MARKE-686012 format. One record per residue (C-alpha): residue in three letters; x, y, z. Coordinates in Angstrom, 1 decimal. Layout:
<rec aa="ALA" px="X" py="Y" pz="Z"/>
...
***
This chain:
<rec aa="MET" px="64.8" py="142.0" pz="142.1"/>
<rec aa="GLU" px="62.4" py="145.1" pz="141.1"/>
<rec aa="HIS" px="65.6" py="148.3" pz="141.8"/>
<rec aa="VAL" px="67.8" py="149.6" pz="144.8"/>
<rec aa="THR" px="67.5" py="153.0" pz="146.3"/>
<rec aa="LEU" px="70.6" py="154.8" pz="147.4"/>
<rec aa="ASN" px="70.3" py="157.1" pz="149.9"/>
<rec aa="ILE" px="71.5" py="159.8" pz="149.2"/>
<rec aa="PRO" px="71.6" py="162.0" pz="152.9"/>
<rec aa="ILE" px="69.3" py="165.2" pz="152.1"/>
<rec aa="GLU" px="72.2" py="167.4" pz="153.1"/>
<rec aa="TYR" px="74.4" py="166.6" pz="151.4"/>
<rec aa="PRO" px="72.8" py="165.9" pz="147.5"/>
<rec aa="MET" px="74.3" py="165.5" pz="144.6"/>
<rec aa="THR" px="74.6" py="168.1" pz="141.9"/>
<rec aa="ASP" px="73.6" py="167.2" pz="138.3"/>
<rec aa="ASP" px="77.1" py="167.3" pz="137.0"/>
<rec aa="GLU" px="77.6" py="164.6" pz="140.1"/>
<rec aa="LEU" px="74.9" py="162.6" pz="138.8"/>
<rec aa="PHE" px="76.1" py="162.5" pz="135.6"/>
<rec aa="ALA" px="80.2" py="162.0" pz="136.4"/>
<rec aa="PHE" px="78.4" py="159.3" pz="138.5"/>
<rec aa="CYS" px="76.9" py="158.1" pz="136.0"/>
<rec aa="ALA" px="78.8" py="157.9" pz="133.8"/>
<rec aa="ALA" px="81.5" py="156.0" pz="135.5"/>
<rec aa="ASN" px="79.3" py="153.5" pz="135.7"/>
<rec aa="LYS" px="77.9" py="152.9" pz="132.2"/>
<rec aa="GLU" px="76.9" py="149.6" pz="132.6"/>
<rec aa="LEU" px="74.4" py="150.1" pz="135.4"/>
<rec aa="ARG" px="70.8" py="152.1" pz="134.5"/>
<rec aa="ILE" px="70.4" py="155.1" pz="137.0"/>
<rec aa="GLU" px="67.7" py="157.2" pz="137.7"/>
<rec aa="ARG" px="67.4" py="159.9" pz="140.4"/>
<rec aa="ASP" px="63.7" py="160.7" pz="141.7"/>
<rec aa="GLU" px="62.9" py="164.0" pz="142.7"/>
<rec aa="LEU" px="63.7" py="163.1" pz="146.3"/>
<rec aa="GLY" px="67.2" py="162.7" pz="145.1"/>
<rec aa="GLN" px="67.5" py="159.0" pz="145.3"/>
<rec aa="LEU" px="69.5" py="157.2" pz="143.0"/>
<rec aa="ILE" px="67.4" py="154.6" pz="141.4"/>
<rec aa="ILE" px="68.8" py="151.3" pz="140.3"/>
<rec aa="MET" px="67.7" py="149.3" pz="137.6"/>
<rec aa="SER" px="68.1" py="146.3" pz="136.7"/>
<rec aa="PRO" px="69.1" py="144.9" pz="133.2"/>
<rec aa="SER" px="65.9" py="144.1" pz="130.7"/>
<rec aa="GLY" px="65.7" py="139.9" pz="130.7"/>
<rec aa="GLY" px="66.3" py="138.7" pz="126.4"/>
<rec aa="ILE" px="62.7" py="139.1" pz="125.7"/>
<rec aa="THR" px="62.5" py="142.3" pz="126.8"/>
<rec aa="GLY" px="64.9" py="143.5" pz="124.7"/>
<rec aa="ASN" px="63.7" py="142.3" pz="121.6"/>
<rec aa="LEU" px="60.5" py="144.4" pz="122.1"/>
<rec aa="ASN" px="62.3" py="147.5" pz="123.2"/>
<rec aa="PHE" px="64.4" py="147.1" pz="120.4"/>
<rec aa="ARG" px="61.0" py="146.4" pz="117.6"/>
<rec aa="ILE" px="59.1" py="149.3" pz="119.1"/>
<rec aa="SER" px="62.4" py="151.7" pz="119.0"/>
<rec aa="GLY" px="62.4" py="150.4" pz="116.1"/>
<rec aa="ILE" px="59.0" py="151.0" pz="115.1"/>
<rec aa="PHE" px="59.1" py="154.6" pz="116.1"/>
<rec aa="PHE" px="62.4" py="155.3" pz="114.6"/>
<rec aa="GLN" px="61.0" py="154.9" pz="111.0"/>
<rec aa="TRP" px="58.1" py="158.0" pz="111.8"/>
<rec aa="ALA" px="60.7" py="159.8" pz="113.5"/>
<rec aa="GLU" px="63.0" py="160.1" pz="110.6"/>
<rec aa="MET" px="60.3" py="160.1" pz="108.3"/>
<rec aa="ASN" px="58.6" py="163.3" pz="110.8"/>
<rec aa="GLY" px="62.0" py="164.9" pz="111.3"/>
<rec aa="GLN" px="61.1" py="168.2" pz="111.1"/>
<rec aa="LEU" px="58.8" py="167.6" pz="114.0"/>
<rec aa="GLY" px="61.5" py="166.0" pz="116.7"/>
<rec aa="TYR" px="64.0" py="164.2" pz="117.2"/>
<rec aa="GLY" px="63.5" py="160.6" pz="118.9"/>
<rec aa="PHE" px="66.2" py="159.5" pz="121.6"/>
<rec aa="ASP" px="66.8" py="156.2" pz="123.0"/>
<rec aa="SER" px="66.6" py="154.0" pz="126.5"/>
<rec aa="ALA" px="69.9" py="155.6" pz="127.3"/>
<rec aa="THR" px="68.8" py="159.0" pz="126.8"/>
<rec aa="GLY" px="68.8" py="160.8" pz="130.1"/>
<rec aa="PHE" px="66.1" py="164.0" pz="131.4"/>
<rec aa="ARG" px="66.3" py="166.9" pz="134.4"/>
<rec aa="LEU" px="63.0" py="166.9" pz="135.0"/>
<rec aa="SER" px="61.7" py="170.2" pz="136.4"/>
<rec aa="ASP" px="61.1" py="167.8" pz="140.1"/>
<rec aa="LYS" px="64.8" py="167.3" pz="139.8"/>
<rec aa="SER" px="64.8" py="164.4" pz="139.2"/>
<rec aa="MET" px="66.7" py="162.0" pz="135.8"/>
<rec aa="ARG" px="64.1" py="159.9" pz="134.2"/>
<rec aa="SER" px="65.9" py="157.5" pz="131.4"/>
<rec aa="PRO" px="61.9" py="156.2" pz="129.4"/>
<rec aa="ASP" px="62.5" py="152.8" pz="127.0"/>
<rec aa="VAL" px="61.5" py="155.3" pz="123.6"/>
<rec aa="SER" px="61.0" py="159.1" pz="123.9"/>
<rec aa="TRP" px="60.8" py="162.4" pz="121.6"/>
<rec aa="VAL" px="61.3" py="166.9" pz="121.5"/>
<rec aa="ARG" px="59.6" py="168.2" pz="119.4"/>
<rec aa="LYS" px="62.0" py="169.9" pz="117.3"/>
<rec aa="THR" px="61.5" py="173.7" pz="118.5"/>
<rec aa="LYS" px="62.3" py="172.6" pz="121.9"/>
<rec aa="TRP" px="64.9" py="170.9" pz="120.9"/>
<rec aa="ASP" px="66.5" py="173.3" pz="119.3"/>
<rec aa="GLU" px="66.4" py="176.0" pz="121.5"/>
<rec aa="MET" px="68.4" py="174.9" pz="124.1"/>
<rec aa="ARG" px="72.1" py="175.1" pz="124.2"/>
<rec aa="LEU" px="74.9" py="172.8" pz="123.1"/>
<rec aa="GLU" px="76.4" py="171.9" pz="126.4"/>
<rec aa="ASP" px="72.3" py="170.7" pz="128.1"/>
<rec aa="GLN" px="72.3" py="168.8" pz="125.3"/>
<rec aa="GLU" px="75.2" py="167.4" pz="125.5"/>
<rec aa="LYS" px="74.3" py="165.9" pz="129.2"/>
<rec aa="PHE" px="71.4" py="165.1" pz="130.6"/>
<rec aa="ALA" px="69.2" py="167.4" pz="128.6"/>
<rec aa="PRO" px="67.1" py="170.2" pz="131.3"/>
<rec aa="ILE" px="63.6" py="169.5" pz="129.4"/>
<rec aa="CYS" px="60.9" py="166.6" pz="129.9"/>
<rec aa="PRO" px="60.3" py="165.4" pz="126.4"/>
<rec aa="ASP" px="57.0" py="165.4" pz="124.7"/>
<rec aa="PHE" px="56.3" py="161.8" pz="124.2"/>
<rec aa="VAL" px="57.3" py="158.8" pz="126.3"/>
<rec aa="ILE" px="56.9" py="155.3" pz="126.0"/>
<rec aa="GLU" px="57.9" py="153.0" pz="129.2"/>
<rec aa="LEU" px="57.7" py="149.0" pz="128.6"/>
<rec aa="ARG" px="57.2" py="146.5" pz="131.8"/>
<rec aa="SER" px="59.6" py="143.5" pz="132.2"/>
<rec aa="LYS" px="59.4" py="140.2" pz="134.6"/>
<rec aa="SER" px="61.4" py="142.5" pz="137.1"/>
<rec aa="ASP" px="59.1" py="146.1" pz="136.9"/>
<rec aa="SER" px="56.0" py="146.5" pz="139.5"/>
<rec aa="LEU" px="53.3" py="147.9" pz="137.8"/>
<rec aa="ILE" px="52.7" py="150.4" pz="140.9"/>
<rec aa="GLN" px="56.1" py="151.8" pz="140.5"/>
<rec aa="LEU" px="55.9" py="152.4" pz="137.0"/>
<rec aa="LYS" px="52.4" py="153.8" pz="136.9"/>
<rec aa="SER" px="53.6" py="156.5" pz="139.4"/>
<rec aa="LYS" px="56.6" py="156.7" pz="137.4"/>
<rec aa="MET" px="53.9" py="157.8" pz="134.1"/>
<rec aa="GLU" px="52.0" py="160.0" pz="136.2"/>
<rec aa="LYS" px="54.9" py="161.6" pz="136.7"/>
<rec aa="TRP" px="55.9" py="162.1" pz="133.4"/>
<rec aa="VAL" px="52.6" py="163.8" pz="133.2"/>
<rec aa="GLU" px="53.5" py="166.1" pz="135.9"/>
<rec aa="ASN" px="57.1" py="167.4" pz="134.7"/>
<rec aa="GLY" px="55.3" py="168.5" pz="131.0"/>
<rec aa="CYS" px="55.2" py="165.2" pz="128.6"/>
<rec aa="GLN" px="52.2" py="165.6" pz="126.5"/>
<rec aa="LEU" px="51.5" py="161.4" pz="125.1"/>
<rec aa="ALA" px="53.0" py="158.8" pz="127.4"/>
<rec aa="TRP" px="52.4" py="154.9" pz="126.7"/>
<rec aa="LEU" px="53.4" py="152.3" pz="129.4"/>
<rec aa="ILE" px="53.5" py="149.2" pz="127.1"/>
<rec aa="ASP" px="52.8" py="145.9" pz="129.8"/>
<rec aa="PRO" px="53.8" py="142.7" pz="127.8"/>
<rec aa="ILE" px="53.1" py="140.2" pz="130.4"/>
<rec aa="GLN" px="49.0" py="141.3" pz="130.9"/>
<rec aa="GLN" px="48.9" py="141.9" pz="127.7"/>
<rec aa="LYS" px="47.4" py="145.9" pz="128.5"/>
<rec aa="SER" px="48.7" py="149.3" pz="127.8"/>
<rec aa="TYR" px="48.0" py="152.8" pz="130.4"/>
<rec aa="VAL" px="47.9" py="156.2" pz="127.8"/>
<rec aa="TYR" px="48.7" py="159.1" pz="129.9"/>
<rec aa="GLN" px="47.3" py="162.0" pz="128.9"/>
<rec aa="SER" px="48.6" py="166.0" pz="129.0"/>
<rec aa="ASP" px="45.2" py="166.6" pz="130.8"/>
<rec aa="GLY" px="45.1" py="164.2" pz="133.2"/>
<rec aa="ALA" px="43.2" py="161.2" pz="131.1"/>
<rec aa="ILE" px="44.1" py="157.4" pz="131.6"/>
<rec aa="ILE" px="43.4" py="155.1" pz="129.1"/>
<rec aa="GLU" px="43.6" py="151.2" pz="129.5"/>
<rec aa="VAL" px="43.7" py="149.4" pz="126.3"/>
<rec aa="THR" px="43.0" py="145.6" pz="126.8"/>
<rec aa="GLY" px="44.8" py="143.3" pz="124.3"/>
<rec aa="PHE" px="47.8" py="143.2" pz="121.6"/>
<rec aa="ASP" px="44.9" py="142.7" pz="118.5"/>
<rec aa="LYS" px="45.0" py="147.1" pz="119.2"/>
<rec aa="LYS" px="47.0" py="150.0" pz="118.0"/>
<rec aa="LEU" px="47.9" py="152.9" pz="119.9"/>
<rec aa="SER" px="47.6" py="156.4" pz="117.7"/>
<rec aa="GLY" px="50.6" py="159.3" pz="118.3"/>
<rec aa="GLU" px="47.6" py="161.8" pz="117.1"/>
<rec aa="PRO" px="47.9" py="164.8" pz="117.8"/>
<rec aa="LEU" px="50.8" py="165.4" pz="118.4"/>
<rec aa="LEU" px="52.6" py="162.6" pz="116.2"/>
<rec aa="PRO" px="51.3" py="163.0" pz="113.3"/>
<rec aa="GLY" px="50.6" py="159.6" pz="112.0"/>
<rec aa="PHE" px="52.2" py="157.4" pz="114.4"/>
<rec aa="GLU" px="50.4" py="154.3" pz="115.1"/>
<rec aa="LEU" px="52.2" py="151.1" pz="117.3"/>
<rec aa="ASP" px="49.7" py="148.1" pz="116.0"/>
<rec aa="LEU" px="50.5" py="145.8" pz="119.4"/>
<rec aa="ALA" px="49.8" py="142.8" pz="117.1"/>
<rec aa="ARG" px="53.8" py="143.6" pz="116.4"/>
<rec aa="LEU" px="54.2" py="143.3" pz="119.9"/>
<rec aa="LYS" px="52.8" py="139.0" pz="119.8"/>
***
């Protein structure tokens, strides 16, 4: 199962506060909202994907901790309200410190009304590659500077840049670089084999 879409009547859209309350009342579900206001219920990942996501998060955490003066890292449970009215939750994300610190505390406590500067999405066996690529394009359209889609099934990665460029990296014998946005950060894809 890729995901289930709950159709919300256009004439009765769910407010941001209602969405936050709905997600809080259904913590066992992974929920996103698309730009049309429809709710997307995604299946949990399997063990292999969960382990890969854990590794990627750990690698990124180490860099984020050493470079804490630059920004803040977030896990897959964090939702962001984007300018297109969607609410998305990437597997890994990072926001520049100045951008995050400008927000009010009450906005930081809910689904933050900003787009992360960097995101990673990891494809699981139940994910549609076409849908994930579309999601990556939406990240960039909403202001993300750098977005990585990592596909362990085909051992390919897709690097989405703010200028619209998409670079395909074939094989897990390569490294992905976060430069210049994330100084010194690289992900050795061999660690995901």
